mmCIF file of the C-alpha atoms, coordinates in Angstrom:
data_MODEL
# 
_entry.id   MODEL 
# 
loop_
_atom_site.group_PDB 
_atom_site.id 
_atom_site.type_symbol 
_atom_site.label_atom_id 
_atom_site.label_alt_id 
_atom_site.label_comp_id 
_atom_site.label_asym_id 
_atom_site.label_entity_id 
_atom_site.label_seq_id 
_atom_site.pdbx_PDB_ins_code 
_atom_site.Cartn_x 
_atom_site.Cartn_y 
_atom_site.Cartn_z 
_atom_site.occupancy 
_atom_site.B_iso_or_equiv 
_atom_site.pdbx_formal_charge 
_atom_site.auth_seq_id 
_atom_site.auth_comp_id 
_atom_site.auth_asym_id 
_atom_site.auth_atom_id 
_atom_site.pdbx_PDB_model_num 
ATOM 1   C CA . MET A 1 1   ? -133.081 -85.857 -38.817 1.00 0.00 ? 1   MET A CA 1 
ATOM 2   C CA . THR A 1 2   ? -134.257 -85.648 -35.545 1.00 0.00 ? 2   THR A CA 1 
ATOM 3   C CA . ALA A 1 3   ? -135.514 -83.428 -34.405 1.00 0.00 ? 3   ALA A CA 1 
ATOM 4   C CA . ILE A 1 4   ? -134.295 -79.409 -33.947 1.00 0.00 ? 4   ILE A CA 1 
ATOM 5   C CA . THR A 1 5   ? -134.595 -78.544 -30.541 1.00 0.00 ? 5   THR A CA 1 
ATOM 6   C CA . HIS A 1 6   ? -131.941 -75.650 -30.180 1.00 0.00 ? 6   HIS A CA 1 
ATOM 7   C CA . HIS A 1 7   ? -132.990 -72.879 -32.678 1.00 0.00 ? 7   HIS A CA 1 
ATOM 8   C CA . THR A 1 8   ? -131.317 -69.691 -33.692 1.00 0.00 ? 8   THR A CA 1 
ATOM 9   C CA . PRO A 1 9   ? -132.539 -66.488 -31.730 1.00 0.00 ? 9   PRO A CA 1 
ATOM 10  C CA . ASP A 1 10  ? -134.865 -64.267 -32.908 1.00 0.00 ? 10  ASP A CA 1 
ATOM 11  C CA . ALA A 1 11  ? -132.506 -61.098 -32.737 1.00 0.00 ? 11  ALA A CA 1 
ATOM 12  C CA . LEU A 1 12  ? -130.046 -63.428 -34.895 1.00 0.00 ? 12  LEU A CA 1 
ATOM 13  C CA . LEU A 1 13  ? -132.580 -64.166 -37.450 1.00 0.00 ? 13  LEU A CA 1 
ATOM 14  C CA . ALA A 1 14  ? -133.671 -60.286 -37.494 1.00 0.00 ? 14  ALA A CA 1 
ATOM 15  C CA . ALA A 1 15  ? -129.970 -58.699 -37.875 1.00 0.00 ? 15  ALA A CA 1 
ATOM 16  C CA . TYR A 1 16  ? -129.783 -61.949 -40.794 1.00 0.00 ? 16  TYR A CA 1 
ATOM 17  C CA . ALA A 1 17  ? -132.642 -60.410 -42.359 1.00 0.00 ? 17  ALA A CA 1 
ATOM 18  C CA . THR A 1 18  ? -131.350 -56.807 -42.521 1.00 0.00 ? 18  THR A CA 1 
ATOM 19  C CA . GLY A 1 19  ? -128.231 -58.126 -43.999 1.00 0.00 ? 19  GLY A CA 1 
ATOM 20  C CA . SER A 1 20  ? -126.472 -56.634 -40.681 1.00 0.00 ? 20  SER A CA 1 
ATOM 21  C CA . LEU A 1 21  ? -125.100 -60.129 -39.287 1.00 0.00 ? 21  LEU A CA 1 
ATOM 22  C CA . PRO A 1 22  ? -121.294 -60.332 -40.180 1.00 0.00 ? 22  PRO A CA 1 
ATOM 23  C CA . HIS A 1 23  ? -119.905 -63.059 -42.756 1.00 0.00 ? 23  HIS A CA 1 
ATOM 24  C CA . ALA A 1 24  ? -119.562 -66.037 -40.423 1.00 0.00 ? 24  ALA A CA 1 
ATOM 25  C CA . TYR A 1 25  ? -122.152 -65.795 -38.647 1.00 0.00 ? 25  TYR A CA 1 
ATOM 26  C CA . ALA A 1 26  ? -124.416 -65.116 -41.350 1.00 0.00 ? 26  ALA A CA 1 
ATOM 27  C CA . LEU A 1 27  ? -123.330 -68.675 -42.988 1.00 0.00 ? 27  LEU A CA 1 
ATOM 28  C CA . VAL A 1 28  ? -124.189 -70.463 -39.528 1.00 0.00 ? 28  VAL A CA 1 
ATOM 29  C CA . VAL A 1 29  ? -127.628 -68.508 -39.266 1.00 0.00 ? 29  VAL A CA 1 
ATOM 30  C CA . ALA A 1 30  ? -127.977 -69.647 -43.254 1.00 0.00 ? 30  ALA A CA 1 
ATOM 31  C CA . ALA A 1 31  ? -127.121 -72.687 -42.732 1.00 0.00 ? 31  ALA A CA 1 
ATOM 32  C CA . HIS A 1 32  ? -129.313 -73.297 -39.982 1.00 0.00 ? 32  HIS A CA 1 
ATOM 33  C CA . ILE A 1 33  ? -132.539 -72.213 -41.262 1.00 0.00 ? 33  ILE A CA 1 
ATOM 34  C CA . SER A 1 34  ? -131.625 -74.419 -44.482 1.00 0.00 ? 34  SER A CA 1 
ATOM 35  C CA . LEU A 1 35  ? -132.752 -77.203 -42.292 1.00 0.00 ? 35  LEU A CA 1 
ATOM 36  C CA . CYS A 1 36  ? -134.750 -75.461 -39.510 1.00 0.00 ? 36  CYS A CA 1 
ATOM 37  C CA . LEU A 1 37  ? -138.307 -75.131 -41.476 1.00 0.00 ? 37  LEU A CA 1 
ATOM 38  C CA . GLU A 1 38  ? -139.286 -73.422 -37.494 1.00 0.00 ? 38  GLU A CA 1 
ATOM 39  C CA . CYS A 1 39  ? -136.285 -70.665 -38.285 1.00 0.00 ? 39  CYS A CA 1 
ATOM 40  C CA . ARG A 1 40  ? -136.632 -69.995 -41.683 1.00 0.00 ? 40  ARG A CA 1 
ATOM 41  C CA . ALA A 1 41  ? -141.015 -69.406 -40.943 1.00 0.00 ? 41  ALA A CA 1 
ATOM 42  C CA . ALA A 1 42  ? -139.318 -66.680 -38.299 1.00 0.00 ? 42  ALA A CA 1 
ATOM 43  C CA . TYR A 1 43  ? -137.033 -65.412 -40.898 1.00 0.00 ? 43  TYR A CA 1 
ATOM 44  C CA . GLU A 1 44  ? -139.334 -65.060 -43.386 1.00 0.00 ? 44  GLU A CA 1 
ATOM 45  C CA . ALA A 1 45  ? -141.566 -63.053 -41.033 1.00 0.00 ? 45  ALA A CA 1 
ATOM 46  C CA . HIS A 1 46  ? -138.818 -60.695 -40.719 1.00 0.00 ? 46  HIS A CA 1 
ATOM 47  C CA . GLN A 1 47  ? -138.298 -60.368 -44.444 1.00 0.00 ? 47  GLN A CA 1 
ATOM 48  C CA . ALA A 1 48  ? -141.913 -59.793 -44.652 1.00 0.00 ? 48  ALA A CA 1 
ATOM 49  C CA . GLY A 1 49  ? -141.870 -56.993 -41.888 1.00 0.00 ? 49  GLY A CA 1 
ATOM 50  C CA . GLY A 1 50  ? -139.096 -55.159 -43.188 1.00 0.00 ? 50  GLY A CA 1 
ATOM 51  C CA . GLY A 1 51  ? -140.733 -55.038 -46.386 1.00 0.00 ? 51  GLY A CA 1 
ATOM 52  C CA . ALA A 1 52  ? -144.263 -53.562 -44.665 1.00 0.00 ? 52  ALA A CA 1 
ATOM 53  C CA . VAL A 1 53  ? -141.926 -50.917 -43.189 1.00 0.00 ? 53  VAL A CA 1 
ATOM 54  C CA . LEU A 1 54  ? -140.449 -50.161 -46.158 1.00 0.00 ? 54  LEU A CA 1 
ATOM 55  C CA . GLU A 1 55  ? -143.691 -49.314 -48.224 1.00 0.00 ? 55  GLU A CA 1 
ATOM 56  C CA . VAL A 1 56  ? -144.252 -46.575 -45.422 1.00 0.00 ? 56  VAL A CA 1 
ATOM 57  C CA . VAL A 1 57  ? -141.621 -44.999 -44.724 1.00 0.00 ? 57  VAL A CA 1 
ATOM 58  C CA . GLU A 1 58  ? -140.765 -41.691 -46.487 1.00 0.00 ? 58  GLU A CA 1 
ATOM 59  C CA . ALA A 1 59  ? -138.685 -41.275 -49.453 1.00 0.00 ? 59  ALA A CA 1 
ATOM 60  C CA . GLU A 1 60  ? -135.054 -39.589 -49.588 1.00 0.00 ? 60  GLU A CA 1 
ATOM 61  C CA . ALA A 1 61  ? -134.025 -37.872 -51.936 1.00 0.00 ? 61  ALA A CA 1 
ATOM 62  C CA . VAL A 1 62  ? -130.465 -39.037 -53.709 1.00 0.00 ? 62  VAL A CA 1 
ATOM 63  C CA . SER A 1 63  ? -127.738 -37.320 -55.428 1.00 0.00 ? 63  SER A CA 1 
ATOM 64  C CA . GLY A 1 64  ? -127.567 -37.022 -58.837 1.00 0.00 ? 64  GLY A CA 1 
ATOM 65  C CA . GLY A 1 65  ? -124.367 -39.385 -58.606 1.00 0.00 ? 65  GLY A CA 1 
ATOM 66  C CA . LEU A 1 66  ? -125.576 -41.912 -56.688 1.00 0.00 ? 66  LEU A CA 1 
ATOM 67  C CA . LYS A 1 67  ? -128.788 -42.036 -59.129 1.00 0.00 ? 67  LYS A CA 1 
ATOM 68  C CA . SER A 1 68  ? -126.085 -42.267 -62.500 1.00 0.00 ? 68  SER A CA 1 
ATOM 69  C CA . ARG A 1 69  ? -123.734 -45.049 -60.365 1.00 0.00 ? 69  ARG A CA 1 
ATOM 70  C CA . VAL A 1 70  ? -127.214 -47.309 -60.232 1.00 0.00 ? 70  VAL A CA 1 
ATOM 71  C CA . PHE A 1 71  ? -128.198 -46.569 -63.817 1.00 0.00 ? 71  PHE A CA 1 
ATOM 72  C CA . ASP A 1 72  ? -124.765 -47.703 -64.975 1.00 0.00 ? 72  ASP A CA 1 
ATOM 73  C CA . LEU A 1 73  ? -124.764 -51.119 -62.391 1.00 0.00 ? 73  LEU A CA 1 
ATOM 74  C CA . LEU A 1 74  ? -128.146 -51.556 -64.212 1.00 0.00 ? 74  LEU A CA 1 
ATOM 75  C CA . ASP A 1 75  ? -126.701 -51.287 -67.439 1.00 0.00 ? 75  ASP A CA 1 
ATOM 76  C CA . ALA A 1 76  ? -123.404 -53.371 -67.147 1.00 0.00 ? 76  ALA A CA 1 
ATOM 77  C CA . PRO A 1 77  ? -123.944 -56.955 -68.470 1.00 0.00 ? 77  PRO A CA 1 
ATOM 78  C CA . TYR A 1 78  ? -125.459 -59.399 -66.150 1.00 0.00 ? 78  TYR A CA 1 
ATOM 79  C CA . THR A 1 79  ? -123.108 -62.194 -64.897 1.00 0.00 ? 79  THR A CA 1 
ATOM 80  C CA . PRO A 1 80  ? -125.420 -65.130 -63.291 1.00 0.00 ? 80  PRO A CA 1 
ATOM 81  C CA . GLN A 1 81  ? -123.820 -66.352 -60.103 1.00 0.00 ? 81  GLN A CA 1 
ATOM 82  C CA . PRO A 1 82  ? -123.543 -70.020 -59.614 1.00 0.00 ? 82  PRO A CA 1 
ATOM 83  C CA . THR A 1 83  ? -126.308 -71.824 -57.128 1.00 0.00 ? 83  THR A CA 1 
ATOM 84  C CA . PHE A 1 84  ? -125.108 -74.452 -54.814 1.00 0.00 ? 84  PHE A CA 1 
ATOM 85  C CA . SER A 1 85  ? -127.496 -76.966 -53.601 1.00 0.00 ? 85  SER A CA 1 
ATOM 86  C CA . ARG A 1 86  ? -126.723 -79.852 -50.503 1.00 0.00 ? 86  ARG A CA 1 
ATOM 87  C CA . SER A 1 87  ? -123.979 -82.335 -50.947 1.00 0.00 ? 87  SER A CA 1 
ATOM 88  C CA . GLY A 1 88  ? -124.083 -84.985 -48.060 1.00 0.00 ? 88  GLY A CA 1 
ATOM 89  C CA . VAL A 1 89  ? -123.962 -83.346 -44.751 1.00 0.00 ? 89  VAL A CA 1 
ATOM 90  C CA . TYR A 1 90  ? -123.439 -80.115 -46.199 1.00 0.00 ? 90  TYR A CA 1 
ATOM 91  C CA . PRO A 1 91  ? -126.274 -77.839 -46.531 1.00 0.00 ? 91  PRO A CA 1 
ATOM 92  C CA . GLY A 1 92  ? -126.416 -74.971 -50.146 1.00 0.00 ? 92  GLY A CA 1 
ATOM 93  C CA . PRO A 1 93  ? -125.325 -72.183 -47.815 1.00 0.00 ? 93  PRO A CA 1 
ATOM 94  C CA . ILE A 1 94  ? -122.138 -74.057 -46.665 1.00 0.00 ? 94  ILE A CA 1 
ATOM 95  C CA . MET A 1 95  ? -121.280 -75.333 -50.642 1.00 0.00 ? 95  MET A CA 1 
ATOM 96  C CA . GLU A 1 96  ? -121.410 -72.119 -51.551 1.00 0.00 ? 96  GLU A CA 1 
ATOM 97  C CA . ALA A 1 97  ? -118.714 -71.095 -49.075 1.00 0.00 ? 97  ALA A CA 1 
ATOM 98  C CA . LEU A 1 98  ? -116.901 -74.250 -50.329 1.00 0.00 ? 98  LEU A CA 1 
ATOM 99  C CA . LYS A 1 99  ? -117.202 -73.231 -53.592 1.00 0.00 ? 99  LYS A CA 1 
ATOM 100 C CA . GLY A 1 100 ? -118.899 -76.707 -54.718 1.00 0.00 ? 100 GLY A CA 1 
ATOM 101 C CA . LYS A 1 101 ? -115.614 -78.214 -53.574 1.00 0.00 ? 101 LYS A CA 1 
ATOM 102 C CA . PRO A 1 102 ? -114.970 -80.869 -50.566 1.00 0.00 ? 102 PRO A CA 1 
ATOM 103 C CA . PRO A 1 103 ? -113.250 -79.255 -47.520 1.00 0.00 ? 103 PRO A CA 1 
ATOM 104 C CA . SER A 1 104 ? -109.734 -79.210 -47.362 1.00 0.00 ? 104 SER A CA 1 
ATOM 105 C CA . TRP A 1 105 ? -108.999 -81.013 -43.817 1.00 0.00 ? 105 TRP A CA 1 
ATOM 106 C CA . LYS A 1 106 ? -106.016 -79.948 -41.898 1.00 0.00 ? 106 LYS A CA 1 
ATOM 107 C CA . SER A 1 107 ? -105.452 -81.699 -38.706 1.00 0.00 ? 107 SER A CA 1 
ATOM 108 C CA . LEU A 1 108 ? -105.367 -80.397 -35.007 1.00 0.00 ? 108 LEU A CA 1 
ATOM 109 C CA . GLY A 1 109 ? -104.393 -83.414 -33.069 1.00 0.00 ? 109 GLY A CA 1 
ATOM 110 C CA . LEU A 1 110 ? -106.188 -86.210 -31.665 1.00 0.00 ? 110 LEU A CA 1 
ATOM 111 C CA . GLY A 1 111 ? -107.981 -87.233 -34.354 1.00 0.00 ? 111 GLY A CA 1 
ATOM 112 C CA . VAL A 1 112 ? -109.882 -83.577 -35.035 1.00 0.00 ? 112 VAL A CA 1 
ATOM 113 C CA . ARG A 1 113 ? -109.881 -81.654 -38.168 1.00 0.00 ? 113 ARG A CA 1 
ATOM 114 C CA . GLN A 1 114 ? -110.996 -78.651 -39.007 1.00 0.00 ? 114 GLN A CA 1 
ATOM 115 C CA . SER A 1 115 ? -111.261 -76.636 -42.503 1.00 0.00 ? 115 SER A CA 1 
ATOM 116 C CA . ILE A 1 116 ? -111.278 -72.888 -42.080 1.00 0.00 ? 116 ILE A CA 1 
ATOM 117 C CA . LEU A 1 117 ? -114.161 -71.262 -44.894 1.00 0.00 ? 117 LEU A CA 1 
ATOM 118 C CA . SER A 1 118 ? -113.361 -67.797 -43.513 1.00 0.00 ? 118 SER A CA 1 
ATOM 119 C CA . SER A 1 119 ? -111.346 -65.752 -42.077 1.00 0.00 ? 119 SER A CA 1 
ATOM 120 C CA . GLY A 1 120 ? -111.298 -61.547 -41.358 1.00 0.00 ? 120 GLY A CA 1 
ATOM 121 C CA . ARG A 1 121 ? -111.454 -58.954 -38.907 1.00 0.00 ? 121 ARG A CA 1 
ATOM 122 C CA . GLU A 1 122 ? -115.200 -59.780 -38.346 1.00 0.00 ? 122 GLU A CA 1 
ATOM 123 C CA . GLY A 1 123 ? -114.349 -62.895 -36.934 1.00 0.00 ? 123 GLY A CA 1 
ATOM 124 C CA . SER A 1 124 ? -113.560 -66.908 -38.826 1.00 0.00 ? 124 SER A CA 1 
ATOM 125 C CA . ALA A 1 125 ? -115.896 -69.782 -39.972 1.00 0.00 ? 125 ALA A CA 1 
ATOM 126 C CA . ARG A 1 126 ? -114.425 -72.993 -39.870 1.00 0.00 ? 126 ARG A CA 1 
ATOM 127 C CA . LEU A 1 127 ? -115.804 -76.915 -40.117 1.00 0.00 ? 127 LEU A CA 1 
ATOM 128 C CA . LEU A 1 128 ? -114.973 -78.906 -37.307 1.00 0.00 ? 128 LEU A CA 1 
ATOM 129 C CA . CYS A 1 129 ? -114.751 -82.833 -37.960 1.00 0.00 ? 129 CYS A CA 1 
ATOM 130 C CA . ILE A 1 130 ? -114.249 -84.561 -34.236 1.00 0.00 ? 130 ILE A CA 1 
ATOM 131 C CA . PRO A 1 131 ? -113.986 -88.397 -33.406 1.00 0.00 ? 131 PRO A CA 1 
ATOM 132 C CA . PRO A 1 132 ? -116.500 -89.972 -31.544 1.00 0.00 ? 132 PRO A CA 1 
ATOM 133 C CA . GLY A 1 133 ? -115.529 -89.760 -27.428 1.00 0.00 ? 133 GLY A CA 1 
ATOM 134 C CA . GLN A 1 134 ? -113.135 -87.132 -27.990 1.00 0.00 ? 134 GLN A CA 1 
ATOM 135 C CA . ALA A 1 135 ? -113.499 -83.548 -26.344 1.00 0.00 ? 135 ALA A CA 1 
ATOM 136 C CA . VAL A 1 136 ? -112.405 -80.308 -27.672 1.00 0.00 ? 136 VAL A CA 1 
ATOM 137 C CA . PRO A 1 137 ? -110.329 -78.798 -24.913 1.00 0.00 ? 137 PRO A CA 1 
ATOM 138 C CA . ASP A 1 138 ? -111.919 -77.278 -22.243 1.00 0.00 ? 138 ASP A CA 1 
ATOM 139 C CA . HIS A 1 139 ? -112.058 -73.358 -23.145 1.00 0.00 ? 139 HIS A CA 1 
ATOM 140 C CA . SER A 1 140 ? -114.025 -70.051 -22.427 1.00 0.00 ? 140 SER A CA 1 
ATOM 141 C CA . HIS A 1 141 ? -114.887 -67.388 -25.092 1.00 0.00 ? 141 HIS A CA 1 
ATOM 142 C CA . ASN A 1 142 ? -113.405 -63.981 -26.015 1.00 0.00 ? 142 ASN A CA 1 
ATOM 143 C CA . GLY A 1 143 ? -116.748 -63.015 -27.934 1.00 0.00 ? 143 GLY A CA 1 
ATOM 144 C CA . LEU A 1 144 ? -119.670 -65.001 -28.778 1.00 0.00 ? 144 LEU A CA 1 
ATOM 145 C CA . GLU A 1 145 ? -119.275 -68.411 -30.563 1.00 0.00 ? 145 GLU A CA 1 
ATOM 146 C CA . LEU A 1 146 ? -122.491 -70.291 -32.919 1.00 0.00 ? 146 LEU A CA 1 
ATOM 147 C CA . THR A 1 147 ? -122.021 -73.791 -33.485 1.00 0.00 ? 147 THR A CA 1 
ATOM 148 C CA . LEU A 1 148 ? -124.454 -75.825 -35.891 1.00 0.00 ? 148 LEU A CA 1 
ATOM 149 C CA . VAL A 1 149 ? -124.141 -79.359 -36.232 1.00 0.00 ? 149 VAL A CA 1 
ATOM 150 C CA . LEU A 1 150 ? -124.399 -80.887 -39.217 1.00 0.00 ? 150 LEU A CA 1 
ATOM 151 C CA . GLN A 1 151 ? -123.560 -85.123 -38.464 1.00 0.00 ? 151 GLN A CA 1 
ATOM 152 C CA . GLY A 1 152 ? -123.329 -86.666 -35.541 1.00 0.00 ? 152 GLY A CA 1 
ATOM 153 C CA . SER A 1 153 ? -124.058 -84.935 -31.830 1.00 0.00 ? 153 SER A CA 1 
ATOM 154 C CA . PHE A 1 154 ? -122.269 -83.316 -29.310 1.00 0.00 ? 154 PHE A CA 1 
ATOM 155 C CA . SER A 1 155 ? -122.433 -82.849 -25.303 1.00 0.00 ? 155 SER A CA 1 
ATOM 156 C CA . ASP A 1 156 ? -121.381 -80.148 -23.156 1.00 0.00 ? 156 ASP A CA 1 
ATOM 157 C CA . SER A 1 157 ? -122.396 -78.823 -19.618 1.00 0.00 ? 157 SER A CA 1 
ATOM 158 C CA . THR A 1 158 ? -125.381 -77.121 -21.298 1.00 0.00 ? 158 THR A CA 1 
ATOM 159 C CA . GLY A 1 159 ? -127.020 -80.025 -23.325 1.00 0.00 ? 159 GLY A CA 1 
ATOM 160 C CA . HIS A 1 160 ? -127.509 -82.344 -26.076 1.00 0.00 ? 160 HIS A CA 1 
ATOM 161 C CA . PHE A 1 161 ? -126.995 -81.035 -29.405 1.00 0.00 ? 161 PHE A CA 1 
ATOM 162 C CA . GLY A 1 162 ? -127.684 -83.167 -33.123 1.00 0.00 ? 162 GLY A CA 1 
ATOM 163 C CA . VAL A 1 163 ? -127.711 -82.709 -36.274 1.00 0.00 ? 163 VAL A CA 1 
ATOM 164 C CA . GLY A 1 164 ? -129.399 -78.838 -36.912 1.00 0.00 ? 164 GLY A CA 1 
ATOM 165 C CA . ASP A 1 165 ? -129.400 -77.948 -33.219 1.00 0.00 ? 165 ASP A CA 1 
ATOM 166 C CA . LEU A 1 166 ? -127.298 -74.360 -32.745 1.00 0.00 ? 166 LEU A CA 1 
ATOM 167 C CA . GLU A 1 167 ? -125.432 -73.862 -29.627 1.00 0.00 ? 167 GLU A CA 1 
ATOM 168 C CA . ILE A 1 168 ? -124.576 -70.424 -28.797 1.00 0.00 ? 168 ILE A CA 1 
ATOM 169 C CA . ALA A 1 169 ? -121.919 -69.516 -26.859 1.00 0.00 ? 169 ALA A CA 1 
ATOM 170 C CA . ASP A 1 170 ? -120.629 -66.509 -25.219 1.00 0.00 ? 170 ASP A CA 1 
ATOM 171 C CA . GLN A 1 171 ? -118.285 -65.297 -22.615 1.00 0.00 ? 171 GLN A CA 1 
ATOM 172 C CA . ASP A 1 172 ? -120.013 -66.809 -19.680 1.00 0.00 ? 172 ASP A CA 1 
ATOM 173 C CA . LEU A 1 173 ? -119.896 -70.063 -20.895 1.00 0.00 ? 173 LEU A CA 1 
ATOM 174 C CA . VAL A 1 174 ? -117.228 -72.378 -19.780 1.00 0.00 ? 174 VAL A CA 1 
ATOM 175 C CA . HIS A 1 175 ? -117.367 -75.664 -21.471 1.00 0.00 ? 175 HIS A CA 1 
ATOM 176 C CA . THR A 1 176 ? -115.617 -79.226 -22.806 1.00 0.00 ? 176 THR A CA 1 
ATOM 177 C CA . PRO A 1 177 ? -117.804 -80.216 -25.927 1.00 0.00 ? 177 PRO A CA 1 
ATOM 178 C CA . THR A 1 178 ? -117.396 -84.038 -26.441 1.00 0.00 ? 178 THR A CA 1 
ATOM 179 C CA . ALA A 1 179 ? -118.772 -86.008 -29.779 1.00 0.00 ? 179 ALA A CA 1 
ATOM 180 C CA . ASP A 1 180 ? -121.322 -88.655 -28.751 1.00 0.00 ? 180 ASP A CA 1 
ATOM 181 C CA . PRO A 1 181 ? -120.846 -92.066 -30.051 1.00 0.00 ? 181 PRO A CA 1 
ATOM 182 C CA . GLY A 1 182 ? -121.553 -92.890 -33.490 1.00 0.00 ? 182 GLY A CA 1 
ATOM 183 C CA . ALA A 1 183 ? -120.533 -91.105 -36.626 1.00 0.00 ? 183 ALA A CA 1 
ATOM 184 C CA . PRO A 1 184 ? -117.966 -88.347 -36.332 1.00 0.00 ? 184 PRO A CA 1 
ATOM 185 C CA . CYS A 1 185 ? -119.401 -85.030 -35.228 1.00 0.00 ? 185 CYS A CA 1 
ATOM 186 C CA . ILE A 1 186 ? -119.246 -82.312 -38.216 1.00 0.00 ? 186 ILE A CA 1 
ATOM 187 C CA . CYS A 1 187 ? -119.885 -78.894 -37.073 1.00 0.00 ? 187 CYS A CA 1 
ATOM 188 C CA . LEU A 1 188 ? -119.804 -75.331 -38.537 1.00 0.00 ? 188 LEU A CA 1 
ATOM 189 C CA . ALA A 1 189 ? -118.611 -72.963 -36.189 1.00 0.00 ? 189 ALA A CA 1 
ATOM 190 C CA . ALA A 1 190 ? -118.574 -69.164 -36.305 1.00 0.00 ? 190 ALA A CA 1 
ATOM 191 C CA . THR A 1 191 ? -116.588 -67.098 -34.070 1.00 0.00 ? 191 THR A CA 1 
ATOM 192 C CA . ASP A 1 192 ? -115.452 -63.106 -33.510 1.00 0.00 ? 192 ASP A CA 1 
ATOM 193 C CA . ALA A 1 193 ? -112.364 -63.387 -31.136 1.00 0.00 ? 193 ALA A CA 1 
ATOM 194 C CA . PRO A 1 194 ? -110.039 -66.076 -30.542 1.00 0.00 ? 194 PRO A CA 1 
ATOM 195 C CA . LEU A 1 195 ? -111.169 -68.810 -27.911 1.00 0.00 ? 195 LEU A CA 1 
ATOM 196 C CA . ARG A 1 196 ? -109.807 -68.997 -24.019 1.00 0.00 ? 196 ARG A CA 1 
ATOM 197 C CA . PHE A 1 197 ? -108.177 -72.647 -23.506 1.00 0.00 ? 197 PHE A CA 1 
ATOM 198 C CA . ARG A 1 198 ? -107.249 -73.768 -19.881 1.00 0.00 ? 198 ARG A CA 1 
ATOM 199 C CA . SER A 1 199 ? -104.296 -75.641 -20.731 1.00 0.00 ? 199 SER A CA 1 
ATOM 200 C CA . LEU A 1 200 ? -101.545 -74.902 -21.833 1.00 0.00 ? 200 LEU A CA 1 
ATOM 201 C CA . VAL A 1 201 ? -100.491 -76.971 -24.950 1.00 0.00 ? 201 VAL A CA 1 
ATOM 202 C CA . PRO A 1 202 ? -103.857 -75.851 -26.837 1.00 0.00 ? 202 PRO A CA 1 
ATOM 203 C CA . ARG A 1 203 ? -103.218 -72.028 -25.553 1.00 0.00 ? 203 ARG A CA 1 
ATOM 204 C CA . ILE A 1 204 ? -99.399  -72.355 -27.966 1.00 0.00 ? 204 ILE A CA 1 
ATOM 205 C CA . LEU A 1 205 ? -100.535 -74.091 -30.748 1.00 0.00 ? 205 LEU A CA 1 
ATOM 206 C CA . GLN A 1 206 ? -103.542 -71.812 -30.814 1.00 0.00 ? 206 GLN A CA 1 
ATOM 207 C CA . PRO A 1 207 ? -102.241 -69.097 -33.201 1.00 0.00 ? 207 PRO A CA 1 
ATOM 208 C CA . LEU A 1 208 ? -100.970 -72.195 -35.663 1.00 0.00 ? 208 LEU A CA 1 
ATOM 209 C CA . PHE A 1 209 ? -104.725 -73.527 -35.732 1.00 0.00 ? 209 PHE A CA 1 
ATOM 210 C CA . ARG A 1 210 ? -106.015 -70.227 -35.665 1.00 0.00 ? 210 ARG A CA 1 
ATOM 211 C CA . ILE A 1 211 ? -108.591 -70.671 -33.621 1.00 0.00 ? 211 ILE A CA 1 
# 
């Protein structure tokens, strides 16, 4: 793997450590820290800091009803959850989202394919496979988009992104990500709002492709 140069911002790592990130973003951050030793160390530092805070805060009284529900959960039969390891270019967190199966690819045209992993009111997460030299139509954003490279690479007006790199795109960025020569670029992308395409055809097809 090439050196990772585009990392998860500290604020996102802190939010992930506290469990406050929406699912789609949490999936991207989990996948990134499984690939990036630097961000994994920063995430673990946030976890340790949170544990230290819990040790010094004053205890809060809980209701009897809450205590009973907690004990009921502790007494309930334990069902082990499956664990997923990396498979090919897909880290464990993505394999968990795929339930251990290969991606179910759907064509978006021009050789670009997607596999939607989750979609809901808080946002969506999808895998994208883009042939070498192919560009994603010029677009901006209605919210925040996180894009993690799993295979190959892409470039846009902000720079070059290789395996393990994370691009953060907000409402101020207008770009045309283009897959670099070599292997097809496979990315994990998460958004909390639809993209804003400039061309007419992508805008017409947008509801169909749920982008």
